[in-house]
gemmi code that builds the backbone of each chain (N, CA, C; Angstrom):
import gemmi

chains = {
    "A": [
        ("MET", (70.115, 120.575, 97.692), (70.536, 119.249, 98.674), (71.896, 119.664, 98.378)),
        ("HIS", (73.156, 119.142, 99.382), (74.350, 119.252, 98.546), (74.801, 117.717, 98.178)),
        ("TYR", (75.230, 117.465, 97.046), (76.181, 116.731, 96.789), (77.412, 116.582, 96.020)),
        ("SER", (78.136, 115.814, 96.521), (79.706, 115.711, 96.194), (80.189, 114.555, 96.027)),
        ("ALA", (81.148, 114.638, 95.048), (81.997, 113.028, 94.283), (82.981, 112.642, 95.201)),
        ("ILE", (82.966, 111.231, 95.567), (84.301, 110.792, 96.122), (85.647, 110.847, 95.344)),
        ("ASN", (86.169, 111.435, 95.677), (87.436, 111.638, 95.358), (88.540, 110.514, 95.957)),
        ("ILE", (89.158, 109.654, 94.971), (89.600, 108.320, 95.100), (91.119, 108.860, 95.945)),
        ("ASN", (92.172, 109.353, 94.997), (93.161, 109.856, 95.674), (93.004, 110.552, 97.322)),
        ("GLU", (92.271, 111.623, 97.200), (91.704, 112.200, 98.747), (91.995, 111.093, 99.706)),
        ("LYS", (90.878, 110.147, 99.056), (90.466, 108.752, 100.158), (91.736, 108.072, 100.470)),
        ("LEU", (92.777, 107.964, 99.752), (93.890, 107.545, 100.071), (94.899, 107.534, 100.611)),
        ("LYS", (95.054, 109.006, 100.866), (95.536, 110.311, 101.241), (95.205, 110.081, 102.873)),
        ("LYS", (94.448, 108.832, 103.193), (93.765, 109.313, 104.778), (94.322, 108.147, 105.510)),
        ("PHE", (94.804, 107.398, 104.742), (95.139, 106.024, 105.734), (96.685, 105.584, 105.054)),
        ("SER", (97.466, 105.100, 105.746), (98.262, 104.105, 105.030), (98.685, 102.495, 105.863)),
        ("ASP", (98.376, 102.227, 106.548), (98.539, 100.959, 106.903), (97.897, 99.817, 105.412)),
        ("VAL", (98.525, 98.522, 105.501), (98.438, 97.770, 104.354), (97.778, 96.974, 104.463)),
        ("TRP", (97.174, 95.739, 103.720), (96.134, 94.902, 103.851), (94.896, 95.482, 104.863)),
        ("SER", (94.270, 96.256, 104.891), (93.277, 96.380, 105.559), (92.479, 97.785, 104.745)),
        ("PRO", (91.358, 96.905, 104.292), (90.490, 97.917, 103.104), (89.582, 98.650, 104.176)),
        ("LYS", (89.509, 99.703, 103.173), (88.442, 101.184, 104.066), (87.471, 100.976, 102.731)),
        ("ILE", (86.123, 100.912, 103.865), (85.323, 101.576, 102.768), (84.986, 103.059, 102.226)),
        ("ILE", (84.699, 103.122, 100.892), (84.289, 104.210, 100.539), (83.052, 104.848, 100.107)),
        ("ALA", (82.309, 103.517, 99.474), (81.091, 103.964, 98.750), (80.585, 102.568, 99.162)),
        ("LYS", (78.586, 102.867, 99.173), (78.165, 101.797, 99.441), (77.014, 101.526, 97.939)),
        ("MET", (76.717, 100.324, 97.373), (75.725, 100.491, 96.317), (75.171, 99.208, 96.228)),
        ("ASN", (74.024, 99.560, 96.704), (73.225, 98.343, 96.867), (73.628, 97.292, 98.413)),
        ("ASN", (73.502, 96.236, 97.911), (74.570, 95.264, 99.310), (75.816, 94.982, 98.954)),
        ("TYR", (76.418, 96.203, 97.853), (78.356, 96.199, 97.714), (78.783, 97.405, 97.918)),
        ("HIS", (80.015, 97.100, 98.655), (80.912, 98.367, 98.909), (82.149, 97.767, 98.135)),
        ("PHE", (82.387, 99.517, 97.696), (83.586, 99.858, 97.182), (84.688, 100.172, 98.059)),
        ("LYS", (85.817, 99.579, 98.458), (86.592, 99.560, 99.285), (87.819, 100.153, 98.796)),
        ("LEU", (88.977, 100.908, 99.309), (90.629, 100.620, 99.031), (90.973, 100.560, 100.078)),
        ("VAL", (92.004, 99.421, 99.421), (93.200, 98.759, 100.471), (95.082, 99.200, 99.830)),
        ("LYS", (95.860, 99.714, 100.566), (97.028, 99.394, 100.133), (97.614, 98.122, 100.258)),
        ("ILE", (98.691, 97.615, 98.971), (99.408, 96.057, 99.579), (100.704, 96.190, 99.555)),
        ("LYS", (101.368, 95.725, 100.098), (102.896, 95.533, 99.562), (103.313, 94.196, 99.971)),
        ("GLY", (103.975, 93.306, 99.456), (104.530, 92.497, 100.087), (103.615, 91.116, 100.150)),
        ("ASP", (103.557, 89.874, 100.387), (102.540, 88.769, 100.098), (101.504, 88.845, 101.211)),
        ("PHE", (100.180, 88.086, 100.629), (98.788, 88.159, 101.214), (99.349, 86.223, 101.417)),
        ("ILE", (98.209, 86.229, 102.168), (97.890, 84.420, 102.074), (96.868, 84.207, 100.709)),
        ("TRP", (96.806, 82.895, 101.138), (96.029, 82.160, 100.032), (95.021, 82.064, 100.971)),
        ("HIS", (93.700, 82.282, 99.752), (92.488, 82.100, 100.426), (91.637, 82.221, 99.053)),
        ("LYS", (90.218, 81.913, 99.496), (89.252, 82.125, 98.291), (87.930, 82.651, 98.927)),
        ("HIS", (87.066, 83.026, 98.252), (85.590, 83.363, 98.341), (84.960, 82.741, 98.116)),
        ("ASN", (84.113, 81.676, 98.989), (83.455, 81.106, 98.527), (81.748, 81.445, 97.791)),
        ("GLU", (81.559, 82.442, 98.656), (80.343, 83.049, 98.021), (80.269, 84.583, 96.850)),
        ("THR", (81.508, 84.474, 96.300), (81.430, 86.038, 95.921), (82.412, 85.969, 95.025)),
        ("ASP", (82.554, 86.539, 93.777), (83.388, 87.285, 92.865), (83.935, 88.167, 93.709)),
        ("GLU", (85.355, 88.624, 92.785), (85.800, 89.727, 93.693), (86.413, 90.832, 92.722)),
        ("VAL", (86.377, 91.536, 92.822), (87.063, 92.560, 91.850), (88.013, 93.708, 92.214)),
        ("PHE", (89.064, 93.394, 91.637), (90.500, 94.617, 91.893), (90.491, 95.642, 90.701)),
        ("ILE", (90.922, 97.021, 91.227), (90.988, 97.945, 90.210), (92.216, 98.337, 90.743)),
        ("VAL", (93.439, 98.353, 90.068), (94.278, 99.212, 90.554), (94.534, 100.604, 90.035)),
        ("ILE", (94.837, 101.053, 90.691), (94.545, 102.844, 90.849), (95.949, 102.986, 90.758)),
        ("GLU", (96.677, 102.476, 91.561), (98.294, 103.087, 91.238), (99.174, 101.965, 91.650)),
        ("GLY", (100.241, 101.728, 91.117), (101.215, 101.249, 90.940), (100.701, 99.308, 90.444)),
        ("GLU", (101.010, 98.554, 90.655), (100.886, 96.706, 89.833), (101.306, 95.595, 91.273)),
        ("MET", (99.956, 94.986, 90.715), (100.161, 93.921, 91.568), (100.041, 92.827, 91.141)),
        ("LYS", (100.588, 91.853, 91.426), (100.111, 90.311, 91.190), (99.511, 89.166, 91.994)),
        ("ILE", (98.550, 88.707, 91.086), (97.303, 87.462, 91.501), (97.871, 86.109, 91.356)),
        ("GLU", (98.531, 85.237, 92.496), (98.868, 83.995, 91.954), (97.716, 83.268, 92.214)),
        ("PHE", (97.281, 81.916, 90.935), (96.530, 81.653, 91.100), (97.243, 79.678, 91.409)),
        ("LYS", (96.369, 78.909, 91.458), (96.956, 77.353, 91.679), (97.829, 77.273, 90.374)),
        ("ASP", (97.081, 77.550, 89.405), (97.335, 77.309, 87.919), (98.206, 78.369, 86.721)),
        ("GLY", (98.341, 79.315, 87.620), (99.268, 80.860, 86.942), (99.217, 81.808, 87.243)),
        ("LEU", (99.024, 83.152, 86.924), (99.272, 83.777, 87.713), (98.719, 85.364, 86.563)),
        ("VAL", (98.006, 86.817, 87.231), (98.210, 87.872, 86.229), (98.606, 88.763, 87.150)),
        ("LYS", (99.337, 89.765, 86.044), (99.676, 90.956, 86.306), (98.895, 92.261, 86.481)),
        ("ILE", (98.340, 93.223, 87.457), (97.743, 94.061, 87.264), (98.581, 95.455, 87.440)),
        ("LYS", (98.417, 96.177, 86.611), (98.797, 97.311, 86.464), (97.604, 98.674, 86.490)),
        ("LYS", (98.353, 99.709, 87.226), (97.293, 101.065, 87.227), (96.699, 101.093, 86.007)),
        ("GLY", (94.821, 101.421, 85.910), (94.063, 100.980, 84.891), (93.783, 99.894, 84.533)),
        ("GLU", (94.227, 98.988, 85.137), (93.657, 97.766, 84.936), (92.932, 97.194, 85.699)),
        ("MET", (91.776, 96.492, 85.665), (90.798, 95.513, 86.821), (91.264, 94.038, 86.147)),
        ("PHE", (90.776, 93.383, 87.414), (90.380, 91.965, 86.927), (89.238, 91.453, 87.976)),
        ("VAL", (88.547, 90.422, 87.657), (88.199, 90.064, 88.490), (88.127, 88.092, 88.456)),
        ("VAL", (88.182, 88.373, 89.936), (88.648, 86.779, 91.042), (87.293, 86.078, 90.735)),
        ("PRO", (87.164, 84.684, 90.056), (85.824, 84.387, 90.281), (85.771, 83.303, 91.739)),
        ("LYS", (84.574, 83.302, 92.552), (84.465, 82.812, 93.478), (84.457, 81.189, 93.614)),
        ("CYS", (85.450, 80.986, 94.604), (85.843, 79.734, 94.776), (87.269, 79.033, 94.330)),
        ("THR", (87.673, 80.657, 93.622), (89.091, 80.292, 93.477), (90.095, 80.735, 94.192)),
        ("GLU", (90.962, 80.065, 94.544), (92.024, 80.399, 95.974), (93.152, 80.877, 94.419)),
        ("HIS", (93.271, 81.645, 95.667), (94.294, 82.999, 95.010), (95.375, 83.826, 96.205)),
        ("ARG", (96.460, 84.396, 95.922), (97.605, 84.761, 96.438), (97.511, 86.461, 96.136)),
        ("THR", (97.186, 87.427, 96.305), (97.858, 88.617, 96.275), (99.387, 89.390, 96.439)),
        ("PHE", (100.232, 90.049, 95.278), (101.572, 90.020, 96.139), (101.782, 91.104, 95.242)),
        ("SER", (102.429, 92.258, 95.832), (103.256, 93.277, 95.304), (104.542, 93.419, 95.908)),
        ("ASP", (105.459, 94.119, 94.992), (106.848, 93.781, 95.282), (106.860, 95.487, 95.899)),
        ("HIS", (106.276, 96.297, 95.417), (105.828, 97.731, 96.152), (104.744, 98.081, 96.221)),
        ("GLU", (104.533, 99.098, 97.159), (103.020, 99.456, 97.568), (102.180, 99.361, 96.503)),
        ("CYS", (100.982, 99.027, 96.107), (100.295, 99.172, 95.048), (98.626, 99.518, 96.175)),
        ("ASN", (98.079, 100.740, 95.230), (96.894, 100.710, 95.937), (95.740, 100.355, 94.888)),
        ("ILE", (94.571, 100.142, 95.687), (93.493, 99.094, 95.057), (91.967, 99.349, 95.282)),
        ("MET", (91.319, 99.568, 93.959), (89.484, 99.608, 94.710), (89.453, 98.388, 94.645)),
        ("LEU", (88.573, 97.657, 96.070), (87.768, 96.335, 95.604), (86.167, 96.932, 95.557)),
        ("VAL", (85.885, 95.633, 95.040), (84.289, 95.643, 95.012), (84.223, 94.233, 95.335)),
        ("GLU", (82.999, 94.102, 96.667), (82.563, 92.933, 96.955), (81.381, 93.491, 97.724)),
        ("PRO", (80.783, 92.026, 98.170), (79.480, 92.319, 98.974), (79.646, 92.576, 100.023)),
        ("VAL", (78.792, 93.502, 100.590), (78.915, 93.710, 102.195), (79.232, 92.865, 103.299)),
        ("GLY", (80.165, 92.728, 104.081), (80.218, 91.544, 104.850), (81.588, 90.634, 104.435)),
        ("THR", (82.220, 91.179, 103.363), (83.238, 90.142, 102.913), (84.543, 90.114, 103.569)),
        ("ILE", (85.022, 89.310, 104.530), (86.269, 88.869, 104.850), (87.569, 88.716, 103.811)),
        ("ASN", (88.332, 89.855, 104.254), (89.173, 90.054, 103.226), (90.198, 88.915, 102.862)),
        ("THR", (90.056, 87.965, 104.235), (91.095, 86.713, 103.708), (90.311, 85.486, 103.544)),
        ("GLY", (88.898, 86.126, 103.207), (87.857, 84.919, 102.959), (87.888, 83.659, 103.868)),
        ("ASP", (88.367, 82.668, 103.272), (88.029, 81.162, 104.088), (89.292, 81.395, 105.160)),
        ("ALA", (89.909, 82.291, 104.788), (91.355, 81.646, 105.841), (91.232, 82.581, 106.756)),
        ("ILE", (91.122, 82.365, 107.899), (91.137, 83.274, 108.935), (92.322, 83.371, 109.880)),
        ("ASN", (93.318, 84.590, 109.623), (94.232, 84.520, 110.669), (94.980, 86.068, 110.881)),
        ("GLY", (96.155, 86.133, 111.190), (96.803, 87.495, 111.146), (96.513, 88.441, 110.007)),
        ("PHE", (96.338, 88.190, 109.086), (96.019, 89.463, 108.031), (94.608, 89.566, 108.260)),
        ("THR", (94.042, 88.791, 108.633), (92.045, 89.333, 108.717), (92.069, 90.532, 109.164)),
        ("ALA", (91.524, 91.529, 108.567), (91.300, 92.750, 108.455), (89.824, 93.034, 109.668)),
        ("VAL", (89.547, 93.805, 110.343), (88.276, 94.738, 110.770), (87.352, 94.875, 109.603)),
        ("ASP", (86.363, 94.358, 109.658), (85.640, 94.580, 108.664), (84.600, 95.922, 109.265)),
        ("ASN", (83.984, 96.496, 107.998), (83.329, 98.059, 107.975), (83.607, 99.052, 108.316)),
        ("VAL", (85.125, 99.170, 108.381), (85.707, 100.530, 108.441), (85.680, 101.311, 107.389)),
        ("TRP", (85.002, 102.346, 107.562), (85.203, 103.594, 106.041), (86.037, 104.539, 106.466)),
        ("VAL", (86.447, 105.342, 105.465), (87.080, 106.355, 105.705), (86.927, 107.130, 104.956)),
    ],
    "B": [
        ("MET", (97.592, 77.594, 83.179), (96.401, 78.476, 82.586), (96.693, 80.085, 81.953)),
        ("HIS", (96.377, 80.594, 81.145), (96.498, 82.195, 80.787), (95.479, 82.776, 81.780)),
        ("TYR", (95.585, 83.963, 81.989), (94.874, 85.309, 82.774), (95.250, 86.518, 82.232)),
        ("SER", (94.426, 87.172, 82.155), (95.208, 88.470, 81.687), (94.036, 90.010, 81.851)),
        ("ALA", (94.651, 90.826, 82.763), (93.850, 91.810, 83.289), (93.270, 92.894, 81.975)),
        ("ILE", (92.083, 93.182, 82.600), (91.311, 93.872, 81.798), (91.717, 95.271, 81.778)),
        ("ASN", (92.484, 96.103, 80.743), (93.024, 97.590, 80.707), (91.980, 98.240, 80.189)),
        ("ILE", (91.589, 99.387, 81.147), (90.147, 100.125, 80.964), (90.379, 101.227, 79.654)),
        ("ASN", (91.977, 101.522, 79.590), (91.606, 102.472, 78.498), (91.934, 101.849, 76.943)),
        ("GLU", (92.597, 100.797, 77.000), (92.631, 99.763, 76.050), (91.012, 99.788, 75.572)),
        ("LYS", (90.130, 99.303, 76.312), (88.884, 99.442, 76.057), (88.231, 100.542, 75.201)),
        ("LEU", (88.300, 101.436, 76.009), (87.984, 102.608, 75.694), (88.300, 103.050, 74.033)),
        ("LYS", (89.268, 102.693, 73.585), (89.799, 102.692, 72.106), (88.963, 102.000, 71.470)),
        ("LYS", (88.361, 101.089, 71.744), (87.719, 100.167, 70.720), (86.192, 100.827, 70.211)),
        ("PHE", (85.479, 101.685, 70.693), (84.080, 102.504, 70.427), (84.484, 103.913, 70.476)),
        ("SER", (83.887, 104.339, 70.342), (83.403, 106.302, 69.958), (81.995, 106.511, 70.064)),
        ("ASP", (80.963, 105.684, 69.848), (79.622, 106.020, 70.118), (79.393, 106.574, 71.427)),
        ("VAL", (78.451, 107.726, 71.784), (78.293, 108.140, 73.056), (76.774, 107.709, 73.766)),
        ("TRP", (76.679, 107.533, 75.139), (75.431, 107.122, 75.440), (75.443, 105.194, 75.281)),
        ("SER", (76.411, 104.731, 75.323), (75.979, 103.433, 74.305), (77.026, 102.865, 75.735)),
        ("PRO", (76.562, 102.140, 76.667), (77.650, 101.534, 77.311), (77.671, 100.228, 76.736)),
        ("LYS", (78.577, 99.908, 77.186), (79.702, 98.510, 77.069), (80.052, 97.960, 78.249)),
        ("ILE", (79.666, 96.528, 78.471), (80.317, 95.923, 79.220), (81.883, 95.404, 78.867)),
        ("ILE", (82.728, 95.265, 80.055), (83.945, 94.902, 79.776), (84.394, 94.078, 80.957)),
        ("ALA", (83.278, 93.890, 82.253), (83.681, 92.814, 83.174), (82.216, 92.018, 83.610)),
        ("LYS", (81.986, 90.897, 84.424), (81.176, 90.748, 84.996), (81.582, 89.883, 86.394)),
        ("MET", (81.011, 90.537, 87.497), (81.333, 90.231, 89.099), (79.739, 89.845, 89.679)),
        ("ASN", (79.686, 88.086, 89.718), (78.095, 87.749, 90.141), (77.185, 88.515, 89.245)),
        ("ASN", (76.164, 89.043, 89.724), (75.406, 89.594, 88.432), (75.302, 90.988, 88.809)),
        ("TYR", (76.391, 91.582, 88.840), (77.166, 93.050, 87.989), (77.628, 92.652, 86.874)),
        ("HIS", (77.779, 93.579, 86.000), (78.326, 94.451, 85.266), (78.931, 95.453, 85.425)),
        ("PHE", (80.406, 95.810, 84.482), (81.195, 96.612, 84.834), (80.876, 97.008, 83.438)),
        ("LYS", (80.638, 98.602, 83.234), (80.547, 99.244, 81.487), (81.072, 100.446, 81.467)),
        ("LEU", (81.826, 100.557, 80.272), (82.116, 101.804, 80.133), (81.514, 102.643, 79.058)),
        ("VAL", (81.147, 103.272, 79.466), (80.271, 104.681, 78.562), (81.187, 106.163, 78.135)),
        ("LYS", (81.102, 106.561, 76.895), (81.281, 107.904, 76.622), (80.238, 108.599, 76.482)),
        ("ILE", (80.316, 109.852, 77.166), (78.808, 110.665, 77.237), (79.112, 112.207, 76.699)),
        ("LYS", (78.416, 113.032, 75.906), (78.843, 114.210, 75.358), (77.463, 114.617, 75.553)),
        ("GLY", (77.087, 115.773, 75.924), (76.195, 116.468, 75.890), (75.128, 116.118, 76.986)),
        ("ASP", (73.615, 115.887, 76.490), (72.914, 115.817, 77.865), (71.623, 114.813, 77.681)),
        ("PHE", (71.500, 113.945, 78.483), (71.198, 112.320, 79.121), (69.232, 113.282, 79.035)),
        ("ILE", (69.027, 112.378, 79.298), (67.497, 112.500, 79.905), (67.100, 112.286, 81.226)),
        ("TRP", (66.269, 112.662, 81.489), (65.735, 112.704, 82.905), (65.417, 111.006, 83.108)),
        ("HIS", (65.687, 110.055, 84.040), (65.224, 108.515, 84.689), (65.269, 108.377, 85.890)),
        ("LYS", (65.024, 107.411, 86.244), (65.816, 107.047, 87.479), (65.389, 105.037, 87.394)),
        ("HIS", (66.239, 104.605, 88.349), (66.360, 103.254, 88.455), (65.768, 102.728, 89.756)),
        ("ASN", (64.423, 102.469, 89.313), (63.514, 101.544, 90.566), (64.310, 100.602, 91.598)),
        ("GLU", (64.644, 99.851, 90.670), (64.826, 98.687, 91.361), (67.033, 98.631, 91.676)),
        ("THR", (67.552, 99.769, 91.580), (68.868, 99.258, 91.894), (69.680, 100.968, 92.206)),
        ("ASP", (70.759, 101.156, 93.168), (71.857, 102.442, 92.917), (72.678, 101.995, 91.768)),
        ("GLU", (73.096, 103.211, 91.076), (74.142, 103.425, 90.117), (75.128, 103.924, 90.510)),
        ("VAL", (76.242, 103.168, 90.121), (77.782, 103.774, 89.852), (78.598, 104.638, 88.975)),
        ("PHE", (79.025, 105.847, 89.014), (79.426, 106.114, 87.818), (81.016, 106.390, 88.802)),
        ("ILE", (81.760, 106.009, 87.793), (83.637, 106.571, 88.505), (84.110, 106.835, 86.771)),
        ("VAL", (84.019, 108.300, 87.193), (84.719, 109.033, 85.781), (86.395, 108.507, 85.685)),
        ("ILE", (86.647, 107.910, 84.281), (88.089, 107.403, 84.081), (89.041, 108.847, 83.240)),
        ("GLU", (87.796, 109.591, 82.609), (88.391, 110.911, 81.806), (87.491, 112.043, 81.618)),
        ("GLY", (87.866, 112.793, 81.851), (87.080, 114.183, 81.520), (86.299, 114.778, 83.177)),
        ("GLU", (85.474, 114.995, 82.865), (84.435, 115.540, 83.836), (83.061, 115.687, 83.448)),
        ("MET", (82.273, 115.145, 84.240), (80.543, 114.956, 84.302), (80.068, 115.572, 85.243)),
        ("LYS", (78.535, 115.728, 85.166), (77.809, 116.422, 86.029), (76.130, 115.881, 86.070)),
        ("ILE", (75.762, 115.320, 87.280), (74.322, 114.371, 87.352), (73.522, 115.779, 88.255)),
        ("GLU", (72.459, 115.769, 87.219), (71.381, 117.047, 87.621), (70.836, 115.935, 88.684)),
        ("PHE", (70.015, 116.472, 89.668), (68.811, 115.942, 90.267), (67.708, 117.138, 90.947)),
        ("LYS", (66.564, 116.365, 91.277), (65.541, 117.689, 91.235), (65.858, 118.579, 92.035)),
        ("ASP", (66.641, 118.207, 92.989), (67.027, 119.321, 94.556), (68.780, 119.408, 94.299)),
        ("GLY", (69.678, 119.287, 93.295), (70.688, 119.950, 93.207), (71.750, 118.987, 92.034)),
        ("LEU", (72.721, 118.987, 92.230), (74.029, 118.750, 91.269), (75.161, 118.374, 91.899)),
        ("VAL", (75.436, 117.326, 91.155), (77.046, 116.948, 91.718), (77.536, 117.102, 89.923)),
        ("LYS", (79.127, 117.378, 90.480), (80.169, 117.321, 89.639), (81.137, 116.082, 89.681)),
        ("ILE", (81.524, 115.370, 89.000), (82.249, 114.712, 89.342), (83.434, 114.624, 87.895)),
        ("LYS", (84.709, 114.494, 88.355), (86.009, 114.510, 87.141), (86.799, 113.621, 87.598)),
        ("LYS", (88.154, 113.250, 86.744), (88.781, 111.972, 86.825), (89.184, 111.406, 87.732)),
        ("GLY", (89.102, 110.449, 88.099), (89.785, 109.782, 89.767), (88.247, 109.890, 90.601)),
        ("GLU", (87.420, 110.433, 90.633), (86.418, 110.551, 91.506), (85.247, 109.279, 90.684)),
        ("MET", (84.174, 108.895, 92.134), (83.119, 108.769, 91.542), (81.796, 108.865, 92.580)),
        ("PHE", (80.509, 108.068, 92.103), (79.108, 108.820, 92.995), (78.318, 107.972, 93.019)),
        ("VAL", (77.656, 107.666, 93.534), (76.740, 106.664, 93.681), (75.263, 107.180, 94.032)),
        ("VAL", (74.607, 106.875, 92.520), (72.818, 107.704, 92.566), (72.238, 106.707, 93.313)),
        ("PRO", (71.144, 107.054, 94.263), (70.464, 106.108, 95.029), (69.544, 105.371, 94.198)),
        ("LYS", (68.589, 104.392, 94.289), (67.782, 103.880, 93.669), (66.630, 104.751, 93.618)),
        ("CYS", (65.352, 104.896, 92.622), (64.341, 105.774, 92.486), (64.991, 107.246, 92.621)),
        ("THR", (65.696, 107.555, 92.001), (66.007, 108.990, 92.099), (66.486, 109.320, 91.236)),
        ("GLU", (65.449, 110.712, 90.979), (66.021, 110.770, 89.407), (66.769, 111.691, 89.016)),
        ("HIS", (67.377, 111.676, 88.265), (68.720, 112.432, 87.564), (68.733, 112.098, 86.606)),
        ("ARG", (69.749, 113.282, 85.897), (69.957, 113.322, 84.614), (71.099, 113.895, 84.325)),
        ("THR", (72.168, 112.933, 83.812), (73.976, 112.790, 83.061), (73.654, 114.242, 82.264)),
        ("PHE", (74.776, 114.776, 82.380), (75.203, 115.649, 80.942), (76.904, 116.101, 81.466)),
        ("SER", (77.335, 116.333, 80.086), (78.476, 117.130, 80.018), (79.278, 117.897, 79.022)),
        ("ASP", (79.617, 119.004, 79.007), (80.088, 120.036, 77.732), (80.592, 119.105, 76.904)),
        ("HIS", (81.616, 118.338, 77.663), (82.855, 118.015, 76.596), (82.985, 116.497, 76.864)),
        ("GLU", (83.562, 115.740, 75.615), (83.347, 114.127, 75.909), (84.313, 113.587, 77.526)),
        ("CYS", (83.107, 112.724, 78.051), (83.784, 112.060, 79.214), (83.669, 110.828, 79.011)),
        ("ASN", (84.498, 110.171, 79.737), (84.521, 108.765, 79.686), (84.009, 108.086, 81.386)),
        ("ILE", (83.160, 107.048, 80.736), (83.123, 106.773, 82.577), (82.605, 105.306, 82.362)),
        ("MET", (83.222, 104.941, 84.177), (82.672, 103.148, 84.264), (81.807, 103.227, 84.804)),
        ("LEU", (80.932, 102.367, 84.914), (79.202, 102.096, 85.103), (79.588, 101.009, 86.163)),
        ("VAL", (78.730, 101.233, 87.233), (78.621, 99.339, 87.917), (77.219, 99.283, 88.051)),
        ("GLU", (76.782, 98.157, 87.443), (75.012, 98.139, 88.158), (74.444, 96.593, 87.678)),
        ("PRO", (73.551, 96.362, 88.285), (73.270, 94.731, 88.119), (73.203, 94.356, 86.351)),
        ("VAL", (73.130, 92.925, 86.253), (73.845, 92.744, 84.482), (71.725, 93.029, 84.308)),
        ("GLY", (71.207, 93.266, 82.787), (69.974, 93.789, 82.723), (69.625, 95.107, 83.012)),
        ("THR", (70.074, 95.960, 83.594), (69.941, 97.286, 84.100), (70.101, 98.163, 82.034)),
        ("ILE", (68.778, 98.733, 82.494), (68.840, 99.861, 81.084), (68.728, 101.152, 81.441)),
        ("ASN", (69.599, 101.751, 80.536), (70.473, 102.911, 80.678), (69.414, 104.125, 81.245)),
        ("THR", (68.056, 104.010, 80.491), (66.965, 104.805, 80.654), (66.171, 105.009, 81.511)),
        ("GLY", (66.751, 103.494, 82.142), (65.476, 103.193, 84.158), (64.043, 103.338, 82.713)),
        ("ASP", (63.625, 104.135, 83.759), (61.907, 103.706, 83.515), (61.777, 104.646, 82.353)),
        ("ALA", (62.300, 105.452, 82.196), (62.298, 105.769, 80.518), (62.745, 105.367, 79.456)),
        ("ILE", (62.117, 104.851, 78.555), (62.499, 103.984, 77.477), (62.164, 105.041, 76.250)),
        ("ASN", (63.161, 105.562, 75.553), (63.226, 106.662, 74.384), (64.361, 106.345, 73.938)),
        ("GLY", (64.631, 107.370, 72.717), (65.532, 107.331, 71.840), (66.975, 107.018, 72.095)),
        ("PHE", (66.898, 107.432, 73.430), (68.657, 107.027, 74.130), (68.716, 105.827, 74.736)),
        ("THR", (67.233, 104.661, 74.643), (67.677, 103.406, 75.198), (68.529, 102.998, 74.356)),
        ("ALA", (69.889, 102.195, 75.001), (71.003, 101.814, 74.070), (70.435, 100.176, 74.376)),
        ("VAL", (71.332, 99.204, 73.412), (70.415, 98.284, 73.699), (71.838, 97.037, 74.498)),
        ("ASP", (71.323, 96.736, 75.248), (71.638, 95.870, 76.012), (72.499, 94.891, 75.966)),
        ("ASN", (73.366, 94.516, 76.845), (74.290, 93.266, 76.867), (75.348, 93.056, 75.731)),
        ("VAL", (76.024, 94.459, 75.260), (76.759, 94.323, 74.031), (78.782, 94.469, 74.975)),
        ("TRP", (79.224, 93.762, 74.527), (80.341, 93.942, 75.025), (81.668, 94.025, 74.797)),
        ("VAL", (82.628, 94.935, 74.926), (83.706, 95.374, 74.038), (84.769, 94.667, 74.408)),
    ],
}
model = gemmi.Model(1)
for chain_id, residues in chains.items():
    chain = gemmi.Chain(chain_id)
    for i, (resn, *xyz) in enumerate(residues, 1):
        res = gemmi.Residue()
        res.name, res.seqid = resn, gemmi.SeqId(i, " ")
        for name, pos in zip(("N", "CA", "C"), xyz):
            atom = gemmi.Atom()
            atom.name, atom.element = name, gemmi.Element(name[0])
            atom.pos, atom.b_iso = gemmi.Position(*pos), 0.0
            res.add_atom(atom)
        chain.add_residue(res)
    model.add_chain(chain)
structure = gemmi.Structure()
structure.add_model(model)
structure.setup_entities()
């Protein structure tokens, strides 16, 4: 049987839209997604799950109601569930997310940033 | 409140033993672990879970009963549950694993390679 690895940078070359996560792998009931971000996202929280951010290229920030974290290439961060947060980045930043199947990118805040779910790249 | 990112390379500098996964983050009931490998691991399978390998540095291979996959820096692979596999690497390779809390590195094969669980770095 033929097995092949998933190349993260090759997957990133396949799309250019921002704030629109694309699935690249499934483990149990979790998805690994790539997303490109630039500018400011909206405040939201995920009531059912923690959310993992792994920065592949660039630098991003996550603002909380009581603080801020800067995450750069080669770094990761886990946003605890039920924690209001807002992601932003001055320049384009490429991120890998890990979250349960069906997680909505805007969590409890459905608006123009809410992306179509279940898109693979 | 003070928030800080987890720097993967800084964590890798904190240990040198091989085949001994160290936890760096927890998301829901999953652990993100770093492991250094060199040489040959044993055949085993995980009956309860898929297993994610993300290569941070170097190159590794996973042999299956019916094939083989090569995974290099910047690539990832999901080993499906119940799938017998054997990891190996000619040179030291640094990997991030994602698996449920309590997953034993040797799966159903307890032997000299079985690492102590729940070690954080």
